HTML snippet that shows the backbone in 3Dmol.js (N, CA, C, O; Angstrom):
<script src="https://3Dmol.org/build/3Dmol-min.js"></script>
<div id="view" style="width:600px;height:400px;position:relative"></div>
<script>
const pdb = `
ATOM      1  N   MET A   1     101.330 174.874  81.790  1.00  0.00           N
ATOM      2  CA  MET A   1     102.360 175.532  81.011  1.00  0.00           C
ATOM      3  C   MET A   1     103.098 176.578  81.843  1.00  0.00           C
ATOM      4  O   MET A   1     104.314 176.737  81.735  1.00  0.00           O
ATOM      5  N   LYS A   2     102.338 177.285  82.671  1.00  0.00           N
ATOM      6  CA  LYS A   2     102.916 178.343  83.488  1.00  0.00           C
ATOM      7  C   LYS A   2     104.011 177.787  84.390  1.00  0.00           C
ATOM      8  O   LYS A   2     105.075 178.390  84.530  1.00  0.00           O
ATOM      9  N   GLU A   3     103.750 176.647  84.995  1.00  0.00           N
ATOM     10  CA  GLU A   3     104.723 176.030  85.893  1.00  0.00           C
ATOM     11  C   GLU A   3     105.968 175.584  85.134  1.00  0.00           C
ATOM     12  O   GLU A   3     107.083 175.696  85.642  1.00  0.00           O
ATOM     13  N   LEU A   4     105.779 175.083  83.932  1.00  0.00           N
ATOM     14  CA  LEU A   4     106.904 174.638  83.103  1.00  0.00           C
ATOM     15  C   LEU A   4     107.855 175.796  82.807  1.00  0.00           C
ATOM     16  O   LEU A   4     109.068 175.659  82.965  1.00  0.00           O
ATOM     17  N   VAL A   5     107.319 176.917  82.386  1.00  0.00           N
ATOM     18  CA  VAL A   5     108.141 178.090  82.083  1.00  0.00           C
ATOM     19  C   VAL A   5     108.839 178.582  83.343  1.00  0.00           C
ATOM     20  O   VAL A   5     110.005 178.975  83.304  1.00  0.00           O
ATOM     21  N   GLU A   6     108.120 178.558  84.455  1.00  0.00           N
ATOM     22  CA  GLU A   6     108.688 179.022  85.721  1.00  0.00           C
ATOM     23  C   GLU A   6     109.864 178.151  86.162  1.00  0.00           C
ATOM     24  O   GLU A   6     110.891 178.673  86.596  1.00  0.00           O
ATOM     25  N   VAL A   7     109.726 176.850  86.056  1.00  0.00           N
ATOM     26  CA  VAL A   7     110.797 175.931  86.451  1.00  0.00           C
ATOM     27  C   VAL A   7     112.034 176.115  85.563  1.00  0.00           C
ATOM     28  O   VAL A   7     113.160 176.155  86.058  1.00  0.00           O
ATOM     29  N   ILE A   8     111.815 176.225  84.267  1.00  0.00           N
ATOM     30  CA  ILE A   8     112.937 176.411  83.336  1.00  0.00           C
ATOM     31  C   ILE A   8     113.660 177.728  83.620  1.00  0.00           C
ATOM     32  O   ILE A   8     114.888 177.765  83.687  1.00  0.00           O
ATOM     33  N   ALA A   9     112.895 178.805  83.786  1.00  0.00           N
ATOM     34  CA  ALA A   9     113.492 180.120  84.003  1.00  0.00           C
ATOM     35  C   ALA A   9     114.255 180.174  85.327  1.00  0.00           C
ATOM     36  O   ALA A   9     115.347 180.738  85.386  1.00  0.00           O
ATOM     37  N   LYS A  10     113.695 179.598  86.380  1.00  0.00           N
ATOM     38  CA  LYS A  10     114.359 179.632  87.683  1.00  0.00           C
ATOM     39  C   LYS A  10     115.673 178.860  87.664  1.00  0.00           C
ATOM     40  O   LYS A  10     116.596 179.187  88.409  1.00  0.00           O
ATOM     41  N   ALA A  11     115.763 177.838  86.818  1.00  0.00           N
ATOM     42  CA  ALA A  11     116.997 177.062  86.703  1.00  0.00           C
ATOM     43  C   ALA A  11     118.087 177.854  85.977  1.00  0.00           C
ATOM     44  O   ALA A  11     119.273 177.572  86.150  1.00  0.00           O
ATOM     45  N   LEU A  12     117.702 178.827  85.177  1.00  0.00           N
ATOM     46  CA  LEU A  12     118.662 179.573  84.368  1.00  0.00           C
ATOM     47  C   LEU A  12     119.225 180.814  85.042  1.00  0.00           C
ATOM     48  O   LEU A  12     120.361 181.202  84.768  1.00  0.00           O
ATOM     49  N   VAL A  13     118.453 181.442  85.918  1.00  0.00           N
ATOM     50  CA  VAL A  13     118.803 182.770  86.420  1.00  0.00           C
ATOM     51  C   VAL A  13     119.562 182.735  87.748  1.00  0.00           C
ATOM     52  O   VAL A  13     119.599 181.713  88.434  1.00  0.00           O
ATOM     53  N   ASP A  14     120.170 183.886  88.095  1.00  0.00           N
ATOM     54  CA  ASP A  14     120.868 184.035  89.372  1.00  0.00           C
ATOM     55  C   ASP A  14     119.914 184.452  90.494  1.00  0.00           C
ATOM     56  O   ASP A  14     120.194 184.222  91.670  1.00  0.00           O
ATOM     57  N   HIS A  15     118.790 185.065  90.125  1.00  0.00           N
ATOM     58  CA  HIS A  15     117.809 185.536  91.106  1.00  0.00           C
ATOM     59  C   HIS A  15     116.468 184.842  90.858  1.00  0.00           C
ATOM     60  O   HIS A  15     115.552 185.458  90.314  1.00  0.00           O
ATOM     61  N   PRO A  16     116.338 183.571  91.248  1.00  0.00           N
ATOM     62  CA  PRO A  16     115.096 182.837  90.968  1.00  0.00           C
ATOM     63  C   PRO A  16     113.871 183.388  91.692  1.00  0.00           C
ATOM     64  O   PRO A  16     112.742 183.148  91.265  1.00  0.00           O
ATOM     65  N   ASP A  17     114.079 184.119  92.778  1.00  0.00           N
ATOM     66  CA  ASP A  17     112.951 184.695  93.511  1.00  0.00           C
ATOM     67  C   ASP A  17     112.282 185.839  92.747  1.00  0.00           C
ATOM     68  O   ASP A  17     111.160 186.226  93.074  1.00  0.00           O
ATOM     69  N   GLU A  18     112.956 186.380  91.739  1.00  0.00           N
ATOM     70  CA  GLU A  18     112.403 187.486  90.947  1.00  0.00           C
ATOM     71  C   GLU A  18     111.738 187.011  89.654  1.00  0.00           C
ATOM     72  O   GLU A  18     111.293 187.833  88.853  1.00  0.00           O
ATOM     73  N   VAL A  19     111.666 185.706  89.446  1.00  0.00           N
ATOM     74  CA  VAL A  19     111.009 185.164  88.253  1.00  0.00           C
ATOM     75  C   VAL A  19     109.497 185.186  88.469  1.00  0.00           C
ATOM     76  O   VAL A  19     108.987 184.655  89.456  1.00  0.00           O
ATOM     77  N   VAL A  20     108.798 185.809  87.529  1.00  0.00           N
ATOM     78  CA  VAL A  20     107.336 185.883  87.599  1.00  0.00           C
ATOM     79  C   VAL A  20     106.781 185.482  86.230  1.00  0.00           C
ATOM     80  O   VAL A  20     107.234 185.968  85.194  1.00  0.00           O
ATOM     81  N   VAL A  21     105.798 184.591  86.250  1.00  0.00           N
ATOM     82  CA  VAL A  21     105.146 184.177  85.013  1.00  0.00           C
ATOM     83  C   VAL A  21     103.661 184.516  85.133  1.00  0.00           C
ATOM     84  O   VAL A  21     102.970 184.016  86.020  1.00  0.00           O
ATOM     85  N   LEU A  22     103.186 185.364  84.238  1.00  0.00           N
ATOM     86  CA  LEU A  22     101.780 185.739  84.207  1.00  0.00           C
ATOM     87  C   LEU A  22     101.109 185.063  83.023  1.00  0.00           C
ATOM     88  O   LEU A  22     101.672 184.992  81.930  1.00  0.00           O
ATOM     89  N   GLU A  23      99.916 184.574  83.250  1.00  0.00           N
ATOM     90  CA  GLU A  23      99.188 183.870  82.190  1.00  0.00           C
ATOM     91  C   GLU A  23      97.931 184.655  81.859  1.00  0.00           C
ATOM     92  O   GLU A  23      97.152 185.013  82.742  1.00  0.00           O
ATOM     93  N   ARG A  24      97.747 184.919  80.567  1.00  0.00           N
ATOM     94  CA  ARG A  24      96.516 185.572  80.134  1.00  0.00           C
ATOM     95  C   ARG A  24      96.041 184.931  78.842  1.00  0.00           C
ATOM     96  O   ARG A  24      96.833 184.442  78.036  1.00  0.00           O
ATOM     97  N   GLU A  25      94.740 184.945  78.669  1.00  0.00           N
ATOM     98  CA  GLU A  25      94.155 184.313  77.497  1.00  0.00           C
ATOM     99  C   GLU A  25      93.778 185.377  76.476  1.00  0.00           C
ATOM    100  O   GLU A  25      93.275 186.445  76.825  1.00  0.00           O
ATOM    101  N   ASP A  26      94.027 185.073  75.229  1.00  0.00           N
ATOM    102  CA  ASP A  26      93.782 185.982  74.122  1.00  0.00           C
ATOM    103  C   ASP A  26      92.944 185.226  73.095  1.00  0.00           C
ATOM    104  O   ASP A  26      92.703 184.027  73.241  1.00  0.00           O
ATOM    105  N   SER A  27      92.507 185.925  72.068  1.00  0.00           N
ATOM    106  CA  SER A  27      91.747 185.248  71.003  1.00  0.00           C
ATOM    107  C   SER A  27      92.638 184.271  70.233  1.00  0.00           C
ATOM    108  O   SER A  27      92.147 183.319  69.627  1.00  0.00           O
ATOM    109  N   LYS A  28      93.947 184.515  70.262  1.00  0.00           N
ATOM    110  CA  LYS A  28      94.894 183.642  69.561  1.00  0.00           C
ATOM    111  C   LYS A  28      95.308 182.442  70.398  1.00  0.00           C
ATOM    112  O   LYS A  28      95.825 181.466  69.854  1.00  0.00           O
ATOM    113  N   GLY A  29      95.092 182.493  71.708  1.00  0.00           N
ATOM    114  CA  GLY A  29      95.496 181.401  72.585  1.00  0.00           C
ATOM    115  C   GLY A  29      95.959 181.934  73.927  1.00  0.00           C
ATOM    116  O   GLY A  29      95.541 183.011  74.352  1.00  0.00           O
ATOM    117  N   ILE A  30      96.812 181.190  74.584  1.00  0.00           N
ATOM    118  CA  ILE A  30      97.325 181.562  75.894  1.00  0.00           C
ATOM    119  C   ILE A  30      98.663 182.270  75.727  1.00  0.00           C
ATOM    120  O   ILE A  30      99.525 181.819  74.973  1.00  0.00           O
ATOM    121  N   ILE A  31      98.826 183.379  76.435  1.00  0.00           N
ATOM    122  CA  ILE A  31     100.084 184.118  76.397  1.00  0.00           C
ATOM    123  C   ILE A  31     100.710 184.048  77.779  1.00  0.00           C
ATOM    124  O   ILE A  31     100.078 184.415  78.769  1.00  0.00           O
ATOM    125  N   LEU A  32     101.946 183.578  77.851  1.00  0.00           N
ATOM    126  CA  LEU A  32     102.690 183.523  79.100  1.00  0.00           C
ATOM    127  C   LEU A  32     103.731 184.628  79.081  1.00  0.00           C
ATOM    128  O   LEU A  32     104.602 184.655  78.212  1.00  0.00           O
ATOM    129  N   GLU A  33     103.637 185.534  80.036  1.00  0.00           N
ATOM    130  CA  GLU A  33     104.592 186.634  80.135  1.00  0.00           C
ATOM    131  C   GLU A  33     105.626 186.270  81.198  1.00  0.00           C
ATOM    132  O   GLU A  33     105.297 186.118  82.374  1.00  0.00           O
ATOM    133  N   LEU A  34     106.864 186.134  80.773  1.00  0.00           N
ATOM    134  CA  LEU A  34     107.967 185.790  81.668  1.00  0.00           C
ATOM    135  C   LEU A  34     108.722 187.062  82.029  1.00  0.00           C
ATOM    136  O   LEU A  34     109.252 187.753  81.159  1.00  0.00           O
ATOM    137  N   LYS A  35     108.761 187.361  83.326  1.00  0.00           N
ATOM    138  CA  LYS A  35     109.484 188.537  83.798  1.00  0.00           C
ATOM    139  C   LYS A  35     110.610 188.077  84.710  1.00  0.00           C
ATOM    140  O   LYS A  35     110.399 187.302  85.643  1.00  0.00           O
ATOM    141  N   VAL A  36     111.818 188.573  84.420  1.00  0.00           N
ATOM    142  CA  VAL A  36     112.993 188.239  85.226  1.00  0.00           C
ATOM    143  C   VAL A  36     113.721 189.534  85.586  1.00  0.00           C
ATOM    144  O   VAL A  36     113.415 190.597  85.047  1.00  0.00           O
ATOM    145  N   ALA A  37     114.680 189.436  86.495  1.00  0.00           N
ATOM    146  CA  ALA A  37     115.491 190.597  86.863  1.00  0.00           C
ATOM    147  C   ALA A  37     116.265 191.077  85.638  1.00  0.00           C
ATOM    148  O   ALA A  37     116.642 190.284  84.775  1.00  0.00           O
ATOM    149  N   GLN A  38     116.491 192.367  85.579  1.00  0.00           N
ATOM    150  CA  GLN A  38     117.198 192.942  84.425  1.00  0.00           C
ATOM    151  C   GLN A  38     118.574 192.312  84.230  1.00  0.00           C
ATOM    152  O   GLN A  38     119.015 192.130  83.095  1.00  0.00           O
ATOM    153  N   SER A  39     119.250 191.982  85.317  1.00  0.00           N
ATOM    154  CA  SER A  39     120.586 191.382  85.217  1.00  0.00           C
ATOM    155  C   SER A  39     120.533 189.950  84.682  1.00  0.00           C
ATOM    156  O   SER A  39     121.543 189.438  84.199  1.00  0.00           O
ATOM    157  N   ASP A  40     119.382 189.303  84.760  1.00  0.00           N
ATOM    158  CA  ASP A  40     119.231 187.924  84.286  1.00  0.00           C
ATOM    159  C   ASP A  40     118.663 187.832  82.873  1.00  0.00           C
ATOM    160  O   ASP A  40     118.534 186.736  82.328  1.00  0.00           O
ATOM    161  N   MET A  41     118.329 188.955  82.288  1.00  0.00           N
ATOM    162  CA  MET A  41     117.688 188.944  80.973  1.00  0.00           C
ATOM    163  C   MET A  41     118.553 188.242  79.925  1.00  0.00           C
ATOM    164  O   MET A  41     118.029 187.494  79.099  1.00  0.00           O
ATOM    165  N   GLY A  42     119.854 188.469  79.947  1.00  0.00           N
ATOM    166  CA  GLY A  42     120.748 187.833  78.976  1.00  0.00           C
ATOM    167  C   GLY A  42     120.810 186.329  79.129  1.00  0.00           C
ATOM    168  O   GLY A  42     120.959 185.610  78.141  1.00  0.00           O
ATOM    169  N   LYS A  43     120.698 185.846  80.346  1.00  0.00           N
ATOM    170  CA  LYS A  43     120.727 184.401  80.590  1.00  0.00           C
ATOM    171  C   LYS A  43     119.481 183.719  80.047  1.00  0.00           C
ATOM    172  O   LYS A  43     119.545 182.580  79.585  1.00  0.00           O
ATOM    173  N   VAL A  44     118.349 184.410  80.100  1.00  0.00           N
ATOM    174  CA  VAL A  44     117.092 183.836  79.617  1.00  0.00           C
ATOM    175  C   VAL A  44     117.008 183.907  78.098  1.00  0.00           C
ATOM    176  O   VAL A  44     116.457 183.009  77.460  1.00  0.00           O
ATOM    177  N   ILE A  45     117.554 184.972  77.520  1.00  0.00           N
ATOM    178  CA  ILE A  45     117.504 185.128  76.062  1.00  0.00           C
ATOM    179  C   ILE A  45     118.604 184.317  75.388  1.00  0.00           C
ATOM    180  O   ILE A  45     118.346 183.642  74.392  1.00  0.00           O
ATOM    181  N   GLY A  46     119.818 184.372  75.910  1.00  0.00           N
ATOM    182  CA  GLY A  46     120.923 183.602  75.336  1.00  0.00           C
ATOM    183  C   GLY A  46     121.523 184.279  74.124  1.00  0.00           C
ATOM    184  O   GLY A  46     121.008 185.281  73.628  1.00  0.00           O
ATOM    185  N   LYS A  47     122.619 183.713  73.659  1.00  0.00           N
ATOM    186  CA  LYS A  47     123.283 184.262  72.478  1.00  0.00           C
ATOM    187  C   LYS A  47     122.392 184.068  71.262  1.00  0.00           C
ATOM    188  O   LYS A  47     121.953 182.958  70.959  1.00  0.00           O
ATOM    189  N   GLN A  48     122.137 185.174  70.574  1.00  0.00           N
ATOM    190  CA  GLN A  48     121.298 185.204  69.379  1.00  0.00           C
ATOM    191  C   GLN A  48     119.911 184.615  69.641  1.00  0.00           C
ATOM    192  O   GLN A  48     119.264 184.108  68.724  1.00  0.00           O
ATOM    193  N   GLY A  49     119.460 184.683  70.898  1.00  0.00           N
ATOM    194  CA  GLY A  49     118.113 184.237  71.239  1.00  0.00           C
ATOM    195  C   GLY A  49     117.911 182.743  71.277  1.00  0.00           C
ATOM    196  O   GLY A  49     116.776 182.270  71.216  1.00  0.00           O
ATOM    197  N   ARG A  50     118.984 181.997  71.377  1.00  0.00           N
ATOM    198  CA  ARG A  50     118.879 180.536  71.318  1.00  0.00           C
ATOM    199  C   ARG A  50     118.132 179.936  72.505  1.00  0.00           C
ATOM    200  O   ARG A  50     117.325 179.023  72.334  1.00  0.00           O
ATOM    201  N   ILE A  51     118.397 180.444  73.703  1.00  0.00           N
ATOM    202  CA  ILE A  51     117.728 179.896  74.890  1.00  0.00           C
ATOM    203  C   ILE A  51     116.245 180.260  74.868  1.00  0.00           C
ATOM    204  O   ILE A  51     115.401 179.428  75.202  1.00  0.00           O
ATOM    205  N   ALA A  52     115.922 181.485  74.481  1.00  0.00           N
ATOM    206  CA  ALA A  52     114.525 181.904  74.373  1.00  0.00           C
ATOM    207  C   ALA A  52     113.786 181.046  73.362  1.00  0.00           C
ATOM    208  O   ALA A  52     112.641 180.652  73.585  1.00  0.00           O
ATOM    209  N   LYS A  53     114.439 180.764  72.266  1.00  0.00           N
ATOM    210  CA  LYS A  53     113.833 179.919  71.233  1.00  0.00           C
ATOM    211  C   LYS A  53     113.623 178.497  71.747  1.00  0.00           C
ATOM    212  O   LYS A  53     112.613 177.865  71.439  1.00  0.00           O
ATOM    213  N   ALA A  54     114.576 177.998  72.526  1.00  0.00           N
ATOM    214  CA  ALA A  54     114.446 176.651  73.095  1.00  0.00           C
ATOM    215  C   ALA A  54     113.295 176.587  74.095  1.00  0.00           C
ATOM    216  O   ALA A  54     112.542 175.614  74.115  1.00  0.00           O
ATOM    217  N   ILE A  55     113.158 177.623  74.926  1.00  0.00           N
ATOM    218  CA  ILE A  55     112.047 177.672  75.882  1.00  0.00           C
ATOM    219  C   ILE A  55     110.724 177.660  75.132  1.00  0.00           C
ATOM    220  O   ILE A  55     109.803 176.928  75.495  1.00  0.00           O
ATOM    221  N   ARG A  56     110.632 178.469  74.092  1.00  0.00           N
ATOM    222  CA  ARG A  56     109.394 178.522  73.297  1.00  0.00           C
ATOM    223  C   ARG A  56     109.102 177.187  72.626  1.00  0.00           C
ATOM    224  O   ARG A  56     107.942 176.787  72.523  1.00  0.00           O
ATOM    225  N   SER A  57     110.139 176.497  72.169  1.00  0.00           N
ATOM    226  CA  SER A  57     109.944 175.196  71.519  1.00  0.00           C
ATOM    227  C   SER A  57     109.421 174.151  72.499  1.00  0.00           C
ATOM    228  O   SER A  57     108.526 173.374  72.167  1.00  0.00           O
ATOM    229  N   VAL A  58     109.980 174.136  73.704  1.00  0.00           N
ATOM    230  CA  VAL A  58     109.532 173.174  74.721  1.00  0.00           C
ATOM    231  C   VAL A  58     108.078 173.441  75.103  1.00  0.00           C
ATOM    232  O   VAL A  58     107.282 172.509  75.216  1.00  0.00           O
ATOM    233  N   VAL A  59     107.735 174.704  75.299  1.00  0.00           N
ATOM    234  CA  VAL A  59     106.365 175.062  75.664  1.00  0.00           C
ATOM    235  C   VAL A  59     105.403 174.733  74.520  1.00  0.00           C
ATOM    236  O   VAL A  59     104.299 174.241  74.757  1.00  0.00           O
ATOM    237  N   LYS A  60     105.814 174.999  73.298  1.00  0.00           N
ATOM    238  CA  LYS A  60     104.969 174.700  72.143  1.00  0.00           C
ATOM    239  C   LYS A  60     104.717 173.197  72.026  1.00  0.00           C
ATOM    240  O   LYS A  60     103.604 172.775  71.712  1.00  0.00           O
ATOM    241  N   ALA A  61     105.741 172.396  72.277  1.00  0.00           N
ATOM    242  CA  ALA A  61     105.580 170.943  72.223  1.00  0.00           C
ATOM    243  C   ALA A  61     104.633 170.458  73.319  1.00  0.00           C
ATOM    244  O   ALA A  61     103.785 169.601  73.072  1.00  0.00           O
ATOM    245  N   ALA A  62     104.774 171.001  74.523  1.00  0.00           N
ATOM    246  CA  ALA A  62     103.892 170.611  75.621  1.00  0.00           C
ATOM    247  C   ALA A  62     102.453 171.056  75.344  1.00  0.00           C
ATOM    248  O   ALA A  62     101.506 170.338  75.667  1.00  0.00           O
ATOM    249  N   ALA A  63     102.293 172.225  74.754  1.00  0.00           N
ATOM    250  CA  ALA A  63     100.952 172.737  74.457  1.00  0.00           C
ATOM    251  C   ALA A  63     100.279 171.940  73.347  1.00  0.00           C
ATOM    252  O   ALA A  63      99.064 171.741  73.368  1.00  0.00           O
ATOM    253  N   SER A  64     101.062 171.488  72.386  1.00  0.00           N
ATOM    254  CA  SER A  64     100.471 170.733  71.279  1.00  0.00           C
ATOM    255  C   SER A  64      99.921 169.393  71.750  1.00  0.00           C
ATOM    256  O   SER A  64      98.991 168.860  71.146  1.00  0.00           O
ATOM    257  N   ARG A  65     100.483 168.846  72.819  1.00  0.00           N
ATOM    258  CA  ARG A  65      99.958 167.599  73.383  1.00  0.00           C
ATOM    259  C   ARG A  65      98.567 167.810  73.963  1.00  0.00           C
ATOM    260  O   ARG A  65      97.771 166.874  74.036  1.00  0.00           O
ATOM    261  N   GLU A  66      98.277 169.036  74.375  1.00  0.00           N
ATOM    262  CA  GLU A  66      96.975 169.357  74.954  1.00  0.00           C
ATOM    263  C   GLU A  66      96.081 170.121  73.968  1.00  0.00           C
ATOM    264  O   GLU A  66      95.035 170.642  74.355  1.00  0.00           O
ATOM    265  N   ASP A  67      96.486 170.185  72.720  1.00  0.00           N
ATOM    266  CA  ASP A  67      95.761 170.912  71.666  1.00  0.00           C
ATOM    267  C   ASP A  67      95.491 172.363  72.047  1.00  0.00           C
ATOM    268  O   ASP A  67      94.378 172.863  71.884  1.00  0.00           O
ATOM    269  N   LYS A  68      96.524 173.031  72.555  1.00  0.00           N
ATOM    270  CA  LYS A  68      96.432 174.441  72.912  1.00  0.00           C
ATOM    271  C   LYS A  68      97.483 175.216  72.151  1.00  0.00           C
ATOM    272  O   LYS A  68      98.468 174.655  71.672  1.00  0.00           O
ATOM    273  N   ARG A  69      97.258 176.510  72.047  1.00  0.00           N
ATOM    274  CA  ARG A  69      98.242 177.386  71.419  1.00  0.00           C
ATOM    275  C   ARG A  69      98.785 178.307  72.495  1.00  0.00           C
ATOM    276  O   ARG A  69      98.040 179.093  73.081  1.00  0.00           O
ATOM    277  N   VAL A  70     100.072 178.214  72.755  1.00  0.00           N
ATOM    278  CA  VAL A  70     100.705 178.988  73.819  1.00  0.00           C
ATOM    279  C   VAL A  70     101.868 179.779  73.246  1.00  0.00           C
ATOM    280  O   VAL A  70     102.677 179.251  72.482  1.00  0.00           O
ATOM    281  N   MET A  71     101.946 181.058  73.623  1.00  0.00           N
ATOM    282  CA  MET A  71     103.053 181.913  73.221  1.00  0.00           C
ATOM    283  C   MET A  71     103.784 182.396  74.480  1.00  0.00           C
ATOM    284  O   MET A  71     103.152 182.681  75.498  1.00  0.00           O
ATOM    285  N   VAL A  72     105.092 182.485  74.406  1.00  0.00           N
ATOM    286  CA  VAL A  72     105.898 182.958  75.536  1.00  0.00           C
ATOM    287  C   VAL A  72     106.459 184.336  75.188  1.00  0.00           C
ATOM    288  O   VAL A  72     107.138 184.514  74.177  1.00  0.00           O
ATOM    289  N   ASP A  73     106.158 185.297  76.050  1.00  0.00           N
ATOM    290  CA  ASP A  73     106.634 186.666  75.879  1.00  0.00           C
ATOM    291  C   ASP A  73     107.607 186.963  77.008  1.00  0.00           C
ATOM    292  O   ASP A  73     107.221 186.933  78.177  1.00  0.00           O
ATOM    293  N   ILE A  74     108.868 187.251  76.680  1.00  0.00           N
ATOM    294  CA  ILE A  74     109.895 187.489  77.690  1.00  0.00           C
ATOM    295  C   ILE A  74     110.040 188.997  77.877  1.00  0.00           C
ATOM    296  O   ILE A  74     110.273 189.741  76.925  1.00  0.00           O
ATOM    297  N   GLN A  75     109.896 189.428  79.139  1.00  0.00           N
ATOM    298  CA  GLN A  75     109.978 190.854  79.441  1.00  0.00           C
ATOM    299  C   GLN A  75     110.988 191.105  80.504  1.00  0.00           C
ATOM    300  O   GLN A  75     111.200 192.253  80.895  1.00  0.00           O
TER     301      GLN A  75
END
`;
const viewer = $3Dmol.createViewer("view");
viewer.addModel(pdb, "pdb");
viewer.setStyle({}, {cartoon: {color: "spectrum"}});
viewer.zoomTo();
viewer.render();
</script>
């Protein structure tokens, strides 16, 4: 999942070298923290959060195939 989020985010931003995805496990499941440059934050979130929602939907679909619960936190 971590690689999936990283590939999607790097395709969206102007500074792909500053994309960092951290993975941590919680009692609720896996949490992926996506960190991008401040200037790229709008590109990752999108208008009214549409791109962020799409990223979360793709990750959720991939996680459901593996019977996992994954949440994406954009910072």
